[in-house]
SERO-4910 file (N, C-alpha, C, O; in steps of 0.05 Angstrom, whole numbers):
BEGIN
 pado doro    nc1    nc2    nc3   cac1   cac2   cac3    cc1    cc2    cc3    oc1    oc2    oc3
  Met    A   -153    477    585   -162    484    559   -171    459    542   -159    437    543
  Ile    A   -191    463    528   -200    437    511   -195    444    480   -205    464    470
  Pro    A   -181    428    468   -177    433    437   -205    430    425   -220    412    432
  Val    A   -211    450    408   -238    451    396   -240    449    365   -260    443    352
  Gly    A   -214    456    355   -213    454    327   -202    476    311   -188    493    322
  Tyr    A   -207    476    285   -193    494    264   -214    510    252   -237    503    252
  Met    A   -206    533    243   -222    551    225   -203    565    203   -182    575    209
  Ala    A   -211    565    179   -198    582    158   -213    609    157   -237    609    154
  Lys    A   -200    632    158   -211    658    161   -196    676    140   -174    672    132
  Arg    A   -212    697    134   -202    718    118   -197    740    138   -216    752    148
  Val    A   -172    744    145   -166    765    168   -167    792    157   -155    799    136
  Ser    A   -183    809    171   -188    837    164   -169    855    179   -160    850    202
  Leu    A   -163    879    164   -149    898    181   -167    912    199   -191    908    196
  Arg    A   -159    927    218   -173    940    238   -194    956    228   -188    972    211
  Pro    A   -218    954    234   -241    971    223   -236    998    232   -224   1003    253
  Glu    A   -245   1016    214   -240   1045    217   -251   1056    243   -240   1073    256
  Gly    A   -273   1044    250   -288   1051    275   -276   1044    302   -284   1054    323
  Leu    A   -256   1026    300   -242   1016    324   -218   1036    328   -199   1036    313
  Lys    A   -222   1054    351   -201   1073    354   -183   1060    376   -184   1066    400
  Ala    A   -166   1042    364   -143   1031    379   -121   1027    360   -120   1006    348
  Glu    A   -103   1046    358    -81   1046    338    -62   1024    340    -47   1019    321
  Arg    A    -60   1011    363    -42    989    365    -52    964    352    -36    945    348
  Val    A    -79    962    345    -90    939    331    -87    944    303    -96    963    291
  Glu    A    -75    925    295    -69    922    262    -90    907    247   -100    915    226
  Asp    A    -96    881    259   -115    865    244   -132    850    265   -127    853    289
  Ile    A   -149    835    256   -168    820    277   -167    793    274   -177    782    254
  Phe    A   -157    780    292   -155    750    294   -179    737    313   -176    716    325
  Ser    A   -201    752    315   -222    742    332   -232    715    322   -230    707    298
  Val    A   -244    700    343   -256    675    337   -282    678    322   -288    661    305
  Ser    A   -296    700    328   -324    704    314   -317    710    283   -295    714    275
  Gly    A   -338    710    269   -336    717    240   -346    744    232   -349    750    209
  Cys    A   -352    760    252   -363    786    248   -346    805    234   -358    818    217
  Val    A   -320    810    237   -301    826    225   -283    809    205   -283    815    181
  Ser    A   -269    789    215   -254    772    199   -270    747    194   -273    730    211
  Lys    A   -281    746    170   -299    726    161   -286    698    157   -263    694    148
  Cys    A   -304    677    164   -297    651    161   -296    644    131   -309    659    116
  Phe    A   -284    626    121   -280    619     93   -305    614     78   -305    615     53
  Ala    A   -328    608     93   -353    602     77   -373    604     99   -367    607    122
  Asp    A   -399    601     90   -420    596    110   -422    568    113   -439    555    101
  Tyr    A   -403    557    128   -398    526    131   -420    514    147   -422    490    142
  Leu    A   -436    524    163   -456    509    180   -474    490    163   -480    468    170
  Lys    A   -481    503    141   -504    488    122   -493    462    111   -508    446    100
  Tyr    A   -466    457    113   -453    432    102   -453    411    123   -454    387    116
  Cys    A   -453    418    149   -455    398    172   -431    381    172   -432    357    179
  Met    A   -407    392    165   -382    378    169   -364    387    192   -342    376    196
  His    A   -375    408    210   -361    416    232   -367    398    255   -385    382    254
  Asn    A   -350    401    276   -353    383    300   -374    393    319   -390    410    313
  Gly    A   -374    381    345   -392    390    365   -387    417    379   -403    429    393
  Tyr    A   -362    426    373   -356    455    382   -360    474    359   -355    498    363
  Trp    A   -369    466    336   -375    484    313   -351    494    297   -352    514    283
  Phe    A   -330    479    299   -304    482    287   -298    457    269   -315    440    264
  Phe    A   -274    454    261   -266    430    245   -247    415    259   -230    427    271
  Asp    A   -247    388    260   -230    369    270   -202    369    258   -182    362    270
  Ser    A   -201    376    233   -174    378    219   -175    397    197   -196    404    188
  Pro    A   -152    407    187   -150    426    161   -160    408    137   -171    419    118
  Glu    A   -155    382    138   -161    367    114   -193    366    111   -202    365     88
  Ile    A   -210    368    130   -238    371    129   -246    398    117   -264    400    101
  Ile    A   -232    418    124   -238    444    112   -232    440     81   -249    446     64
  Arg    A   -208    430     75   -201    429     46   -220    412     29   -227    419      7
  Arg    A   -230    390     41   -248    373     30   -275    388     25   -286    387      3
  Leu    A   -286    401     44   -313    416     39   -307    437     19   -323    441      1
  Ala    A   -284    453     20   -280    475     -1   -279    460    -28   -292    470    -46
  His    A   -264    437    -33   -262    426    -58   -290    417    -67   -297    423    -90
  Glu    A   -307    403    -50   -332    392    -60   -351    413    -65   -370    409    -80
  His    A   -348    437    -55   -366    458    -57   -356    483    -74   -369    504    -76
  Ser    A   -332    480    -86   -319    500   -102   -315    526    -87   -323    547    -97
  Ile    A   -302    524    -61   -300    546    -46   -270    553    -47   -253    536    -41
  Asp    A   -263    577    -54   -235    586    -58   -222    592    -29   -230    610    -14
  Leu    A   -201    575    -24   -185    581      3   -164    600      2   -153    607     22
  Ala    A   -158    610    -22   -136    628    -28   -142    655    -10   -163    667     -7
  Gly    A   -118    661      2   -119    686     20   -130    678     48   -133    697     64
  Thr    A   -137    653     55   -144    650     81   -123    644     99   -102    636     90
  Ser    A   -126    647    126   -106    640    145   -119    618    162   -143    617    167
  Leu    A   -101    600    172   -111    577    188   -107    579    217    -85    581    227
  Phe    A   -129    579    233   -126    581    263   -136    556    274   -154    542    263
  Phe    A   -122    551    298   -130    529    317   -142    541    342   -134    563    349
  Tyr    A   -158    528    353   -171    541    377   -174    521    402   -180    498    399
  Glu    A   -168    531    426   -174    514    449   -191    532    465   -189    556    461
  Val    A   -210    521    484   -231    537    497   -229    530    528   -223    507    536
  His    A   -233    550    543   -232    544    572   -256    528    577   -278    533    566
  Glu    A   -253    506    595   -275    487    604   -300    499    614   -321    486    615
  Leu    A   -298    524    622   -324    536    636   -331    562    621   -313    576    613
  Glu    A   -355    568    618   -364    593    606   -374    611    627   -385    602    647
  Phe    A   -371    639    624   -380    658    644   -408    669    638   -411    683    618
  Ala    A   -429    662    656   -454    674    656   -452    702    667   -448    705    691
  Asp    A   -455    721    649   -454    749    657   -479    759    675   -477    779    690
  Thr    A   -501    745    672   -524    750    687   -522    742    716   -536    754    733
  Thr    A   -505    721    722   -503    711    752   -474    716    760   -468    715    784
  Gly    A   -455    720    743   -427    723    752   -414    697    757   -393    697    770
  Arg    A   -424    676    747   -414    649    755   -403    634    728   -412    638    705
  Trp    A   -383    619    734   -372    600    715   -388    575    714   -394    563    735
  Met    A   -395    566    693   -411    545    689   -401    525    665   -392    533    643
  Pro    A   -403    497    672   -394    479    648   -415    478    625   -439    483    627
  Phe    A   -402    471    604   -413    467    577   -406    443    565   -387    430    572
  Glu    A   -421    435    544   -415    409    528   -414    417    499   -424    437    491
  Pro    A   -401    399    484   -401    401    455   -428    390    445   -439    372    459
  Glu    A   -441    399    423   -464    388    411   -459    361    406   -440    353    393
  Gly    A   -478    344    418   -475    315    418   -482    303    391   -472    281    385
  Ser    A   -497    316    375   -506    303    349   -483    305    327   -485    296    304
  Phe    A   -459    320    335   -437    322    317   -412    308    332   -404    313    354
  Gln    A   -401    289    315   -376    277    327   -353    299    331   -351    319    317
  Thr    A   -337    292    350   -314    310    355   -289    295    362   -286    282    382
  His    A   -269    298    341   -243    283    345   -221    301    334   -210    295    313
  Val    A   -215    320    349   -198    341    341   -169    332    341   -159    323    361
  Thr    A   -156    334    317   -128    329    312   -111    357    318   -114    376    303
  Pro    A    -95    357    338    -80    382    343    -59    384    319    -51    364    307
  Pro    A    -51    408    315    -31    415    296     -3    407    307      1    406    332
  Thr    A     15    403    289     43    394    299     56    418    308     72    415    326
  Arg    A     51    443    296     63    467    302     42    490    302     26    493    283
  Lys    A     42    504    323     23    525    329     37    548    344     54    543    361
  Val    A     27    573    337     35    598    352     12    610    369     -9    617    359
  Leu    A     18    613    394     -3    626    411     -5    656    404     15    670    409
  Glu    A    -27    666    394    -30    695    386    -40    707    409    -32    730    413
  Gly    A    -58    696    426    -72    709    448    -98    697    452   -104    675    443
  Tyr    A   -114    713    468   -141    701    478   -164    720    471   -163    745    470
  Asp    A   -185    705    466   -211    720    455   -232    713    475   -233    690    485
  Val    A   -248    732    481   -274    726    493   -298    729    474   -302    750    461
  Val    A   -314    707    473   -333    703    452   -362    696    463   -366    680    481
  Thr    A   -382    710    451   -409    705    461   -419    679    451   -411    672    429
  Phe    A   -438    665    465   -451    639    458   -480    640    467   -489    619    477
  His    A   -494    660    463   -521    663    471   -537    639    462   -553    628    477
  Ala    A   -534    633    437   -552    609    428   -540    582    435   -552    561    431
  Gly    A   -515    583    445   -501    557    453   -490    541    431   -481    519    438
  Thr    A   -489    548    407   -479    535    384   -452    544    374   -431    540    386
  Asp    A   -455    557    350   -428    572    341   -422    598    352   -439    612    363
  Pro    A   -396    604    349   -388    630    362   -402    653    347   -407    654    323
  Glu    A   -410    673    365   -428    693    357   -412    721    353   -406    729    331
  Cys    A   -406    734    375   -391    761    374   -365    759    389   -365    744    409
  Ser    A   -345    771    383   -321    777    398   -320    808    407   -309    825    393
  Pro    A   -333    814    429   -333    844    437   -311    860    433   -314    883    425
  Leu    A   -286    847    438   -264    864    435   -262    877    404   -254    899    400
  Ser    A   -270    861    385   -270    872    358   -297    881    348   -299    902    335
  Cys    A   -318    867    353   -345    871    345   -358    895    356   -373    909    343
  Asn    A   -352    901    381   -364    923    395   -344    944    404   -349    961    421
  Tyr    A   -318    941    390   -296    960    392   -288    962    422   -280    984    430
  Leu    A   -290    942    437   -282    944    464   -252    947    468   -242    957    488
  Ala    A   -238    938    446   -207    940    447   -198    969    446   -174    974    448
  Ala    A   -217    988    442   -211   1017    445   -206   1024    476   -192   1043    482
  His    A   -218   1008    493   -218   1014    521   -201    994    538   -194   1000    561
  Val    A   -195    972    525   -180    948    538   -156    944    522   -156    941    497
  Glu    A   -132    945    539   -107    936    524   -108    909    511   -114    889    524
  Thr    A   -102    908    484    -99    884    470    -75    885    453    -62    905    451
  Ser    A    -69    861    441    -47    858    423    -52    871    396    -73    884    392
  Arg    A    -34    869    377    -37    882    353    -58    865    335    -68    874    314
  His    A    -63    840    344    -86    823    331   -113    826    347   -131    811    341
  Cys    A   -116    844    366   -139    849    378   -148    827    398   -171    820    401
  Leu    A   -126    815    410   -130    791    429   -117    800    458   -101    818    459
  Leu    A   -125    788    477   -119    792    505    -92    774    511    -88    753    499
  Pro    A    -76    782    529    -48    771    533    -51    744    548    -33    727    546
  Ser    A    -70    739    562    -73    714    578   -100    705    586   -119    721    587
  Leu    A   -103    680    591   -128    669    604   -137    686    626   -160    694    628
  Glu    A   -117    691    645   -121    702    669   -133    732    664   -151    740    679
  Arg    A   -125    745    647   -131    772    639   -159    772    628   -174    790    632
  Ala    A   -165    752    613   -193    750    603   -213    743    623   -236    753    621
  Gln    A   -206    726    644   -223    719    664   -226    744    683   -248    749    693
  Gln    A   -204    758    688   -207    783    707   -225    801    692   -243    812    705
  Leu    A   -224    808    668   -243    827    654   -271    819    658   -289    834    664
  Leu    A   -273    791    654   -301    783    656   -313    785    685   -336    792    689
  Arg    A   -296    779    704   -306    783    731   -310    811    739   -326    816    756
  Glu    A   -295    830    728   -298    860    732   -325    871    718   -335    892    725
  Gly    A   -335    857    699   -358    864    686   -354    881    658   -372    894    647
  Ile    A   -327    879    651   -319    896    627   -335    890    603   -340    908    586
  Phe    A   -343    863    600   -359    853    577   -389    855    580   -405    850    562
  Lys    A   -397    862    603   -426    864    607   -438    885    591   -428    907    589
  Asn    A   -461    878    581   -478    894    563   -464    898    535   -471    916    521
  Thr    A   -445    883    529   -434    887    501   -451    873    483   -460    884    464
  Glu    A   -456    844    489   -471    827    474   -482    806    495   -469    801    515
  Pro    A   -504    795    489   -516    773    507   -497    751    508   -487    741    488
  Gly    A   -491    742    535   -475    718    541   -489    694    538   -510    693    525
  Pro    A   -478    673    549   -452    673    564   -428    674    547   -430    670    523
  Phe    A   -404    679    558   -382    685    545   -362    661    548   -360    649    570
  Arg    A   -347    653    527   -324    631    531   -299    645    520   -296    661    502
  Val    A   -280    635    536   -252    646    531   -234    625    513   -230    602    521
  Phe    A   -225    634    491   -211    617    472   -181    628    471   -174    652    471
  Ala    A   -162    606    470   -135    610    461   -136    608    431   -147    590    418
  Val    A   -123    630    419   -123    631    389    -95    626    380    -78    641    388
  Tyr    A    -90    605    363    -67    599    352    -64    600    321    -81    589    307
  Ser    A    -44    613    311    -41    611    283    -27    585    275    -10    576    292
  Thr    A    -31    574    255    -19    552    245    -17    548    217    -31    564    204
  Glu    A     -2    531    205      1    528    176    -17    506    164    -23    487    178
  Trp    A    -23    510    140    -37    491    128    -19    467    121      1    471    108
  Pro    A    -26    442    129     -8    420    125     -3    416     95    -20    424     79
  Thr    A     20    405     87     24    401     58      6    379     52      4    358     65
  Ala    A     -8    384     28    -25    363     16    -19    362    -14    -14    383    -26
  Thr    A    -18    339    -25    -13    338    -53    -38    324    -67    -53    309    -54
  Val    A    -43    328    -91    -63    316   -106    -51    300   -126    -64    280   -133
  Asp    A    -27    306   -137    -14    289   -154     16    284   -148     26    299   -131
  Gly    A     32    268   -159     58    261   -156     76    286   -158     98    285   -147
  Ala    A     68    306   -171     87    328   -175     84    344   -153     98    365   -154
  Gly    A     70    342   -132     68    361   -112     49    382   -112     47    398    -93
  Arg    A     34    383   -133     14    405   -136    -11    400   -120    -20    377   -115
  Arg    A    -22    422   -113    -50    419    -96    -72    419   -113    -95    417   -104
***
């Protein structure tokens, strides 16, 4: 698994249309249901994987552009080194976008929440997470956060064609970790 970076998200509860009572909320990588903290791409502060190298970069972007981070959850992601081409049934290598530098600083503490399968038809930022976006979790066993239990399970479902015709691929498998915002101070009193 390759460390690809961080994202601050506003976690949504299970959408009404997703008929999977075990799902409480959505920890998907895509921003379709649980939205990213901002339309961040226009600021070009992301790395070659279209995430952020550190939480500090997210904070700086938010500060510089008056974006409120209150109520966001911080996630850290790793991605499997091969993406699955659903049209051929083959696993293929992919590279980060070379025009953006990538120097991911892993968190000191992280909790593995599960695995998500995400579409990358354009080959840039994450597009859709069919488990939540297409309500595939109504037919596939997931966690309460709408994630799969293992990398192996995600790979098996891809090989079996469960994700075929949900969204245009290729598909990438992500490990989704929850993590804490690092302590940051702006003044000597410890206030942010």
